[in-house]
Structures are given as structure tokens and as C-alpha cells.
HTML snippet that shows the backbone in 3Dmol.js (N, CA, C, O; Angstrom):
<script src="https://3Dmol.org/build/3Dmol-min.js"></script>
<div id="view" style="width:600px;height:400px;position:relative"></div>
<script>
const pdb = `
ATOM      1  N   MET A   1       9.195  13.678   7.037  1.00  0.00           N
ATOM      2  CA  MET A   1       8.225  13.629   7.745  1.00  0.00           C
ATOM      3  C   MET A   1       9.072  12.201   8.520  1.00  0.00           C
ATOM      4  O   MET A   1       9.874  11.387   8.063  1.00  0.00           O
ATOM      5  N   LYS A   2       8.520  12.357   9.730  1.00  0.00           N
ATOM      6  CA  LYS A   2       9.866  11.029   9.899  1.00  0.00           C
ATOM      7  C   LYS A   2       8.667  10.825  10.411  1.00  0.00           C
ATOM      8  O   LYS A   2       7.977  11.712  10.913  1.00  0.00           O
ATOM      9  N   ILE A   3       8.115   8.712  10.232  1.00  0.00           N
ATOM     10  CA  ILE A   3       7.478   7.910  10.941  1.00  0.00           C
ATOM     11  C   ILE A   3       8.178   6.756  12.365  1.00  0.00           C
ATOM     12  O   ILE A   3       9.000   7.358  13.056  1.00  0.00           O
ATOM     13  N   SER A   4       8.038   5.933  12.609  1.00  0.00           N
ATOM     14  CA  SER A   4       8.239   4.694  13.243  1.00  0.00           C
ATOM     15  C   SER A   4       8.895   3.503  12.639  1.00  0.00           C
ATOM     16  O   SER A   4       9.731   2.679  13.011  1.00  0.00           O
ATOM     17  N   ALA A   5       8.063   3.769  11.357  1.00  0.00           N
ATOM     18  CA  ALA A   5       7.764   2.553  11.128  1.00  0.00           C
ATOM     19  C   ALA A   5       9.000   1.569  10.498  1.00  0.00           C
ATOM     20  O   ALA A   5       9.143   1.910   9.324  1.00  0.00           O
ATOM     21  N   ARG A   6       9.792   0.654  10.785  1.00  0.00           N
ATOM     22  CA  ARG A   6      10.976  -0.413   9.118  1.00  0.00           C
ATOM     23  C   ARG A   6      10.802  -1.000   8.686  1.00  0.00           C
ATOM     24  O   ARG A   6      11.724  -1.797   8.511  1.00  0.00           O
ATOM     25  N   ASN A   7      10.049  -1.174   8.310  1.00  0.00           N
ATOM     26  CA  ASN A   7       9.508  -1.502   6.884  1.00  0.00           C
ATOM     27  C   ASN A   7       8.781  -0.525   5.728  1.00  0.00           C
ATOM     28  O   ASN A   7       7.676  -0.820   5.273  1.00  0.00           O
ATOM     29  N   ARG A   8       9.433   0.533   5.351  1.00  0.00           N
ATOM     30  CA  ARG A   8       9.576   0.968   3.973  1.00  0.00           C
ATOM     31  C   ARG A   8       9.940  -0.305   2.758  1.00  0.00           C
ATOM     32  O   ARG A   8      10.882  -1.084   2.611  1.00  0.00           O
ATOM     33  N   LEU A   9       8.667  -0.043   2.016  1.00  0.00           N
ATOM     34  CA  LEU A   9       8.694  -0.078   0.290  1.00  0.00           C
ATOM     35  C   LEU A   9       8.297   0.359  -0.705  1.00  0.00           C
ATOM     36  O   LEU A   9       7.168   0.181  -1.162  1.00  0.00           O
ATOM     37  N   LYS A  10       9.497   1.229  -1.355  1.00  0.00           N
ATOM     38  CA  LYS A  10       8.864   1.576  -1.894  1.00  0.00           C
ATOM     39  C   LYS A  10       8.178   0.493  -3.490  1.00  0.00           C
ATOM     40  O   LYS A  10       8.382  -0.717  -3.583  1.00  0.00           O
ATOM     41  N   GLY A  11       7.154   1.578  -4.874  1.00  0.00           N
ATOM     42  CA  GLY A  11       7.181   1.009  -6.192  1.00  0.00           C
ATOM     43  C   GLY A  11       6.497   2.214  -6.483  1.00  0.00           C
ATOM     44  O   GLY A  11       6.459   3.413  -6.207  1.00  0.00           O
ATOM     45  N   ARG A  12       5.556   0.621  -7.726  1.00  0.00           N
ATOM     46  CA  ARG A  12       5.067   2.169  -7.708  1.00  0.00           C
ATOM     47  C   ARG A  12       3.547   1.127  -8.149  1.00  0.00           C
ATOM     48  O   ARG A  12       3.419  -0.089  -8.287  1.00  0.00           O
ATOM     49  N   ILE A  13       2.205   2.705  -8.316  1.00  0.00           N
ATOM     50  CA  ILE A  13       0.821   1.647  -7.962  1.00  0.00           C
ATOM     51  C   ILE A  13      -0.024   1.210 -10.001  1.00  0.00           C
ATOM     52  O   ILE A  13      -0.071   1.670 -11.142  1.00  0.00           O
ATOM     53  N   VAL A  14      -0.444   0.155  -9.236  1.00  0.00           N
ATOM     54  CA  VAL A  14      -0.770   0.185 -10.795  1.00  0.00           C
ATOM     55  C   VAL A  14      -2.040  -0.771 -10.746  1.00  0.00           C
ATOM     56  O   VAL A  14      -2.338  -1.759 -11.417  1.00  0.00           O
ATOM     57  N   GLU A  15      -2.904   0.131  -9.325  1.00  0.00           N
ATOM     58  CA  GLU A  15      -4.220  -0.177  -9.424  1.00  0.00           C
ATOM     59  C   GLU A  15      -5.114   0.362  -8.150  1.00  0.00           C
ATOM     60  O   GLU A  15      -5.060  -0.102  -7.011  1.00  0.00           O
ATOM     61  N   VAL A  16      -5.739   1.174  -8.485  1.00  0.00           N
ATOM     62  CA  VAL A  16      -6.615   1.800  -6.740  1.00  0.00           C
ATOM     63  C   VAL A  16      -7.916   1.647  -7.507  1.00  0.00           C
ATOM     64  O   VAL A  16      -8.203   1.967  -8.661  1.00  0.00           O
ATOM     65  N   LYS A  17      -8.675   1.028  -6.478  1.00  0.00           N
ATOM     66  CA  LYS A  17      -9.874   0.526  -6.303  1.00  0.00           C
ATOM     67  C   LYS A  17     -10.961   0.642  -5.099  1.00  0.00           C
ATOM     68  O   LYS A  17     -10.886  -0.012  -4.059  1.00  0.00           O
ATOM     69  N   LYS A  18     -12.216   1.793  -5.479  1.00  0.00           N
ATOM     70  CA  LYS A  18     -13.102   2.185  -4.411  1.00  0.00           C
ATOM     71  C   LYS A  18     -14.256   0.930  -4.183  1.00  0.00           C
ATOM     72  O   LYS A  18     -14.892   0.081  -4.808  1.00  0.00           O
ATOM     73  N   GLY A  19     -14.030   1.472  -2.800  1.00  0.00           N
ATOM     74  CA  GLY A  19     -15.545   0.936  -2.613  1.00  0.00           C
ATOM     75  C   GLY A  19     -16.240   2.121  -1.363  1.00  0.00           C
ATOM     76  O   GLY A  19     -16.222   3.346  -1.247  1.00  0.00           O
ATOM     77  N   ALA A  20     -16.721   1.173  -0.706  1.00  0.00           N
ATOM     78  CA  ALA A  20     -18.044   2.152  -0.194  1.00  0.00           C
ATOM     79  C   ALA A  20     -16.686   3.412   0.898  1.00  0.00           C
ATOM     80  O   ALA A  20     -16.262   4.567   0.941  1.00  0.00           O
ATOM     81  N   THR A  21     -16.604   2.467   1.363  1.00  0.00           N
ATOM     82  CA  THR A  21     -15.598   3.489   2.740  1.00  0.00           C
ATOM     83  C   THR A  21     -14.664   2.502   2.402  1.00  0.00           C
ATOM     84  O   THR A  21     -13.990   2.635   3.423  1.00  0.00           O
ATOM     85  N   THR A  22     -14.347   2.016   2.062  1.00  0.00           N
ATOM     86  CA  THR A  22     -12.312   1.454   2.332  1.00  0.00           C
ATOM     87  C   THR A  22     -11.482   2.045   0.324  1.00  0.00           C
ATOM     88  O   THR A  22     -12.014   2.604  -0.635  1.00  0.00           O
ATOM     89  N   ALA A  23     -10.104   1.538   0.550  1.00  0.00           N
ATOM     90  CA  ALA A  23     -10.489   1.573  -0.835  1.00  0.00           C
ATOM     91  C   ALA A  23      -9.196   0.426  -0.635  1.00  0.00           C
ATOM     92  O   ALA A  23      -8.610   0.251   0.434  1.00  0.00           O
ATOM     93  N   HIS A  24      -8.782  -0.593  -2.426  1.00  0.00           N
ATOM     94  CA  HIS A  24      -8.015  -1.502  -2.460  1.00  0.00           C
ATOM     95  C   HIS A  24      -7.347  -0.920  -3.538  1.00  0.00           C
ATOM     96  O   HIS A  24      -7.625  -0.820  -4.734  1.00  0.00           O
ATOM     97  N   VAL A  25      -6.129  -0.452  -2.651  1.00  0.00           N
ATOM     98  CA  VAL A  25      -4.451   0.271  -3.586  1.00  0.00           C
ATOM     99  C   VAL A  25      -3.213  -1.098  -3.775  1.00  0.00           C
ATOM    100  O   VAL A  25      -2.542  -1.495  -2.823  1.00  0.00           O
ATOM    101  N   ARG A  26      -3.108  -1.673  -5.183  1.00  0.00           N
ATOM    102  CA  ARG A  26      -1.684  -2.185  -5.362  1.00  0.00           C
ATOM    103  C   ARG A  26      -0.472  -2.183  -5.931  1.00  0.00           C
ATOM    104  O   ARG A  26      -0.306  -2.059  -7.145  1.00  0.00           O
ATOM    105  N   LEU A  27       0.528  -2.331  -5.016  1.00  0.00           N
ATOM    106  CA  LEU A  27       1.821  -1.657  -5.410  1.00  0.00           C
ATOM    107  C   LEU A  27       2.729  -2.844  -6.068  1.00  0.00           C
ATOM    108  O   LEU A  27       3.009  -3.913  -5.526  1.00  0.00           O
ATOM    109  N   ASP A  28       3.248  -2.258  -7.785  1.00  0.00           N
ATOM    110  CA  ASP A  28       3.798  -2.829  -7.628  1.00  0.00           C
ATOM    111  C   ASP A  28       6.246  -3.031  -7.198  1.00  0.00           C
ATOM    112  O   ASP A  28       7.176  -2.627  -7.896  1.00  0.00           O
ATOM    113  N   ILE A  29       6.271  -3.776  -5.864  1.00  0.00           N
ATOM    114  CA  ILE A  29       7.810  -3.491  -5.625  1.00  0.00           C
ATOM    115  C   ILE A  29       8.497  -4.439  -6.119  1.00  0.00           C
ATOM    116  O   ILE A  29       9.042  -5.305  -5.435  1.00  0.00           O
ATOM    117  N   GLY A  30       8.552  -4.350  -7.745  1.00  0.00           N
ATOM    118  CA  GLY A  30      10.367  -4.876  -8.004  1.00  0.00           C
ATOM    119  C   GLY A  30       9.155  -6.658  -8.577  1.00  0.00           C
ATOM    120  O   GLY A  30       9.371  -7.869  -8.517  1.00  0.00           O
ATOM    121  N   GLY A  31       7.967  -5.795  -9.067  1.00  0.00           N
ATOM    122  CA  GLY A  31       8.201  -7.496  -9.250  1.00  0.00           C
ATOM    123  C   GLY A  31       6.726  -8.999  -8.954  1.00  0.00           C
ATOM    124  O   GLY A  31       6.159  -9.968  -9.459  1.00  0.00           O
ATOM    125  N   THR A  32       6.881  -7.718  -7.216  1.00  0.00           N
ATOM    126  CA  THR A  32       5.805  -8.478  -6.137  1.00  0.00           C
ATOM    127  C   THR A  32       4.742  -7.717  -5.736  1.00  0.00           C
ATOM    128  O   THR A  32       4.877  -7.112  -4.673  1.00  0.00           O
ATOM    129  N   VAL A  33       3.497  -7.583  -6.467  1.00  0.00           N
ATOM    130  CA  VAL A  33       2.336  -6.690  -5.638  1.00  0.00           C
ATOM    131  C   VAL A  33       1.754  -6.781  -4.316  1.00  0.00           C
ATOM    132  O   VAL A  33       1.027  -7.733  -4.032  1.00  0.00           O
ATOM    133  N   VAL A  34       2.009  -5.891  -3.509  1.00  0.00           N
ATOM    134  CA  VAL A  34       1.660  -5.547  -1.853  1.00  0.00           C
ATOM    135  C   VAL A  34      -0.116  -4.834  -2.525  1.00  0.00           C
ATOM    136  O   VAL A  34      -0.313  -4.006  -3.414  1.00  0.00           O
ATOM    137  N   THR A  35      -0.939  -5.453  -1.803  1.00  0.00           N
ATOM    138  CA  THR A  35      -2.316  -4.431  -0.962  1.00  0.00           C
ATOM    139  C   THR A  35      -2.292  -3.463  -0.083  1.00  0.00           C
ATOM    140  O   THR A  35      -1.263  -3.707   0.548  1.00  0.00           O
ATOM    141  N   ALA A  36      -2.740  -2.564   0.346  1.00  0.00           N
ATOM    142  CA  ALA A  36      -3.234  -2.235   0.886  1.00  0.00           C
ATOM    143  C   ALA A  36      -4.469  -2.099   1.115  1.00  0.00           C
ATOM    144  O   ALA A  36      -5.273  -2.453   0.253  1.00  0.00           O
ATOM    145  N   SER A  37      -4.828  -1.649   2.122  1.00  0.00           N
ATOM    146  CA  SER A  37      -6.628  -1.306   2.088  1.00  0.00           C
ATOM    147  C   SER A  37      -7.323   0.367   3.703  1.00  0.00           C
ATOM    148  O   SER A  37      -7.985   0.226   4.731  1.00  0.00           O
ATOM    149  N   ILE A  38      -6.828   1.371   3.196  1.00  0.00           N
ATOM    150  CA  ILE A  38      -6.865   2.166   3.138  1.00  0.00           C
ATOM    151  C   ILE A  38      -8.310   3.305   3.103  1.00  0.00           C
ATOM    152  O   ILE A  38      -9.167   3.011   2.270  1.00  0.00           O
ATOM    153  N   THR A  39      -8.510   4.275   3.778  1.00  0.00           N
ATOM    154  CA  THR A  39      -9.885   5.265   2.984  1.00  0.00           C
ATOM    155  C   THR A  39     -10.219   5.560   2.073  1.00  0.00           C
ATOM    156  O   THR A  39      -9.247   6.108   1.552  1.00  0.00           O
ATOM    157  N   ASN A  40     -11.266   5.598   1.215  1.00  0.00           N
ATOM    158  CA  ASN A  40     -11.257   6.713   0.698  1.00  0.00           C
ATOM    159  C   ASN A  40     -11.087   8.270   0.090  1.00  0.00           C
ATOM    160  O   ASN A  40     -11.089   8.913  -0.960  1.00  0.00           O
ATOM    161  N   GLU A  41     -10.902   8.420   1.910  1.00  0.00           N
ATOM    162  CA  GLU A  41     -10.356   9.638   1.828  1.00  0.00           C
ATOM    163  C   GLU A  41      -9.092   9.729   1.850  1.00  0.00           C
ATOM    164  O   GLU A  41      -8.462  10.766   1.638  1.00  0.00           O
ATOM    165  N   ALA A  42      -8.689   8.786   2.075  1.00  0.00           N
ATOM    166  CA  ALA A  42      -6.575   8.793   2.683  1.00  0.00           C
ATOM    167  C   ALA A  42      -6.599   9.143   1.278  1.00  0.00           C
ATOM    168  O   ALA A  42      -5.891  10.075   0.898  1.00  0.00           O
ATOM    169  N   VAL A  43      -7.732   8.159   0.010  1.00  0.00           N
ATOM    170  CA  VAL A  43      -6.687   8.443  -1.683  1.00  0.00           C
ATOM    171  C   VAL A  43      -6.831   9.121  -1.826  1.00  0.00           C
ATOM    172  O   VAL A  43      -5.892   9.372  -2.582  1.00  0.00           O
ATOM    173  N   ASP A  44      -7.446  10.102  -1.745  1.00  0.00           N
ATOM    174  CA  ASP A  44      -7.631  11.460  -2.562  1.00  0.00           C
ATOM    175  C   ASP A  44      -7.314  12.436  -1.505  1.00  0.00           C
ATOM    176  O   ASP A  44      -7.830  13.536  -1.699  1.00  0.00           O
ATOM    177  N   GLU A  45      -6.795  12.355  -0.731  1.00  0.00           N
ATOM    178  CA  GLU A  45      -5.358  13.336   0.800  1.00  0.00           C
ATOM    179  C   GLU A  45      -4.014  13.241  -0.415  1.00  0.00           C
ATOM    180  O   GLU A  45      -3.488  14.060  -1.167  1.00  0.00           O
ATOM    181  N   LEU A  46      -3.796  11.628  -0.095  1.00  0.00           N
ATOM    182  CA  LEU A  46      -2.926  12.060  -1.422  1.00  0.00           C
ATOM    183  C   LEU A  46      -2.251  11.993  -2.676  1.00  0.00           C
ATOM    184  O   LEU A  46      -1.296  12.156  -3.436  1.00  0.00           O
ATOM    185  N   GLY A  47      -3.206  11.700  -2.422  1.00  0.00           N
ATOM    186  CA  GLY A  47      -3.578  11.850  -4.476  1.00  0.00           C
ATOM    187  C   GLY A  47      -3.033  10.477  -4.912  1.00  0.00           C
ATOM    188  O   GLY A  47      -1.837  10.497  -5.206  1.00  0.00           O
ATOM    189  N   LEU A  48      -3.714   9.179  -5.025  1.00  0.00           N
ATOM    190  CA  LEU A  48      -3.090   7.725  -5.460  1.00  0.00           C
ATOM    191  C   LEU A  48      -3.467   8.036  -6.228  1.00  0.00           C
ATOM    192  O   LEU A  48      -4.369   8.851  -6.424  1.00  0.00           O
ATOM    193  N   ALA A  49      -2.724   7.325  -7.019  1.00  0.00           N
ATOM    194  CA  ALA A  49      -2.921   7.152  -8.564  1.00  0.00           C
ATOM    195  C   ALA A  49      -2.462   6.100  -9.560  1.00  0.00           C
ATOM    196  O   ALA A  49      -1.314   5.700  -9.363  1.00  0.00           O
ATOM    197  N   VAL A  50      -2.963   5.689 -10.353  1.00  0.00           N
ATOM    198  CA  VAL A  50      -2.544   4.687 -11.708  1.00  0.00           C
ATOM    199  C   VAL A  50      -0.622   5.261 -11.627  1.00  0.00           C
ATOM    200  O   VAL A  50      -0.337   6.458 -11.664  1.00  0.00           O
ATOM    201  N   GLY A  51      -0.136   4.765 -11.577  1.00  0.00           N
ATOM    202  CA  GLY A  51       1.582   5.408 -12.288  1.00  0.00           C
ATOM    203  C   GLY A  51       2.221   6.119 -11.227  1.00  0.00           C
ATOM    204  O   GLY A  51       3.294   6.713 -11.118  1.00  0.00           O
ATOM    205  N   LYS A  52       1.108   5.851 -10.364  1.00  0.00           N
ATOM    206  CA  LYS A  52       2.820   7.183  -9.609  1.00  0.00           C
ATOM    207  C   LYS A  52       3.782   6.272  -8.038  1.00  0.00           C
ATOM    208  O   LYS A  52       3.312   5.262  -7.515  1.00  0.00           O
ATOM    209  N   GLU A  53       5.069   6.910  -7.581  1.00  0.00           N
ATOM    210  CA  GLU A  53       6.007   5.967  -6.593  1.00  0.00           C
ATOM    211  C   GLU A  53       5.369   6.341  -6.021  1.00  0.00           C
ATOM    212  O   GLU A  53       4.816   7.432  -6.159  1.00  0.00           O
ATOM    213  N   ALA A  54       5.183   5.371  -4.965  1.00  0.00           N
ATOM    214  CA  ALA A  54       3.950   5.826  -3.849  1.00  0.00           C
ATOM    215  C   ALA A  54       5.403   4.497  -2.776  1.00  0.00           C
ATOM    216  O   ALA A  54       6.340   3.883  -3.287  1.00  0.00           O
ATOM    217  N   PHE A  55       4.878   4.528  -0.954  1.00  0.00           N
ATOM    218  CA  PHE A  55       5.700   3.655  -0.374  1.00  0.00           C
ATOM    219  C   PHE A  55       4.469   2.704   0.175  1.00  0.00           C
ATOM    220  O   PHE A  55       3.247   2.851   0.204  1.00  0.00           O
ATOM    221  N   ALA A  56       5.376   1.652   0.598  1.00  0.00           N
ATOM    222  CA  ALA A  56       4.179   1.037   0.854  1.00  0.00           C
ATOM    223  C   ALA A  56       4.951   1.486   2.678  1.00  0.00           C
ATOM    224  O   ALA A  56       6.164   1.604   2.852  1.00  0.00           O
ATOM    225  N   VAL A  57       3.934   1.655   3.761  1.00  0.00           N
ATOM    226  CA  VAL A  57       5.022   0.984   5.209  1.00  0.00           C
ATOM    227  C   VAL A  57       3.318   0.311   5.635  1.00  0.00           C
ATOM    228  O   VAL A  57       2.094   0.371   5.515  1.00  0.00           O
ATOM    229  N   VAL A  58       4.572  -0.353   6.234  1.00  0.00           N
ATOM    230  CA  VAL A  58       4.205  -1.570   6.971  1.00  0.00           C
ATOM    231  C   VAL A  58       4.667  -1.442   8.833  1.00  0.00           C
ATOM    232  O   VAL A  58       5.678  -1.697   9.488  1.00  0.00           O
ATOM    233  N   LYS A  59       3.092  -0.831   9.180  1.00  0.00           N
ATOM    234  CA  LYS A  59       3.860  -1.622  10.929  1.00  0.00           C
ATOM    235  C   LYS A  59       3.248  -2.600  11.629  1.00  0.00           C
ATOM    236  O   LYS A  59       2.140  -2.792  12.129  1.00  0.00           O
ATOM    237  N   ALA A  60       3.879  -2.947  11.565  1.00  0.00           N
ATOM    238  CA  ALA A  60       3.260  -4.011  13.090  1.00  0.00           C
ATOM    239  C   ALA A  60       3.922  -4.631  13.673  1.00  0.00           C
ATOM    240  O   ALA A  60       5.032  -4.522  13.153  1.00  0.00           O
ATOM    241  N   SER A  61       3.988  -5.565  14.868  1.00  0.00           N
ATOM    242  CA  SER A  61       4.697  -5.640  16.045  1.00  0.00           C
ATOM    243  C   SER A  61       4.715  -7.326  15.999  1.00  0.00           C
ATOM    244  O   SER A  61       5.311  -7.972  16.860  1.00  0.00           O
ATOM    245  N   ASP A  62       3.682  -8.213  14.422  1.00  0.00           N
ATOM    246  CA  ASP A  62       4.278  -9.215  14.317  1.00  0.00           C
ATOM    247  C   ASP A  62       3.843  -9.367  12.814  1.00  0.00           C
ATOM    248  O   ASP A  62       2.852  -8.764  12.400  1.00  0.00           O
ATOM    249  N   VAL A  63       4.460 -10.032  12.150  1.00  0.00           N
ATOM    250  CA  VAL A  63       4.576 -10.605  10.551  1.00  0.00           C
ATOM    251  C   VAL A  63       3.612 -12.591  10.558  1.00  0.00           C
ATOM    252  O   VAL A  63       3.662 -13.812  10.710  1.00  0.00           O
ATOM    253  N   MET A  64       3.190 -11.873  10.379  1.00  0.00           N
ATOM    254  CA  MET A  64       2.733 -13.543  10.073  1.00  0.00           C
ATOM    255  C   MET A  64       2.639 -14.117   7.966  1.00  0.00           C
ATOM    256  O   MET A  64       1.749 -13.663   7.247  1.00  0.00           O
ATOM    257  N   ILE A  65       3.849 -15.217   7.364  1.00  0.00           N
ATOM    258  CA  ILE A  65       4.211 -14.523   7.121  1.00  0.00           C
ATOM    259  C   ILE A  65       3.371 -16.749   6.662  1.00  0.00           C
ATOM    260  O   ILE A  65       3.203 -17.415   7.683  1.00  0.00           O
ATOM    261  N   ALA A  66       3.054 -17.385   5.452  1.00  0.00           N
ATOM    262  CA  ALA A  66       1.719 -18.150   5.245  1.00  0.00           C
ATOM    263  C   ALA A  66       2.990 -18.877   3.710  1.00  0.00           C
ATOM    264  O   ALA A  66       3.871 -18.249   3.122  1.00  0.00           O
ATOM    265  N   ILE A  67       2.595 -20.216   3.532  1.00  0.00           N
ATOM    266  CA  ILE A  67       3.076 -19.971   2.875  1.00  0.00           C
ATOM    267  C   ILE A  67       2.056 -21.543   1.972  1.00  0.00           C
ATOM    268  O   ILE A  67       1.533 -22.541   2.467  1.00  0.00           O
ATOM    269  N   ASP A  68       2.187 -20.974   0.272  1.00  0.00           N
ATOM    270  CA  ASP A  68       1.134 -22.113  -0.149  1.00  0.00           C
ATOM    271  C   ASP A  68       1.414 -22.736  -0.948  1.00  0.00           C
ATOM    272  O   ASP A  68       2.356 -22.670  -1.738  1.00  0.00           O
ATOM    273  N   ASP A  69       0.306 -23.693  -0.788  1.00  0.00           N
ATOM    274  CA  ASP A  69       1.503 -25.250  -0.953  1.00  0.00           C
ATOM    275  C   ASP A  69       1.179 -24.913  -2.948  1.00  0.00           C
ATOM    276  O   ASP A  69       1.710 -25.636  -3.790  1.00  0.00           O
TER     277      ASP A  69
END
`;
const viewer = $3Dmol.createViewer("view");
viewer.addModel(pdb, "pdb");
viewer.setStyle({}, {cartoon: {color: "spectrum"}});
viewer.zoomTo();
viewer.render();
</script>
């Protein structure tokens, strides 16, 4: 599969929490956990489950960073 996203982060799924229509998928990337919000349908189609390896694909023209004091 070819994609145009520049940032792909490989990790392991640590949590999948489905809501009414949207799921939050938490991915551990070397000790840092990122959370993606995707549709429940996408979770099912991709077969996402705790313990599986996956990639977080970041596709954005702007990325903001905030410092937590």
C-alpha cells in the first residue's frame, strides 16, 4: 500500500475503546502512547485489537506541540 503521509509510527495496540460511532485506539510507541480517533467500522475492518502491531499514520500540513508545565 502506498500512502503520501510522511510520518508513520510503529507500535503495539494497548487499548481499543469503542463509543457510539467513534473508537479511541491507544498505541504504545517505544514507551510513548498515542491515541487515534477512528470510526468503529474502521476498527472492525482493520481487525484492530489489543496486542497487535500497528502503525499510527500522521497526515497533516501543520503539527502543533504544547508543553505541559
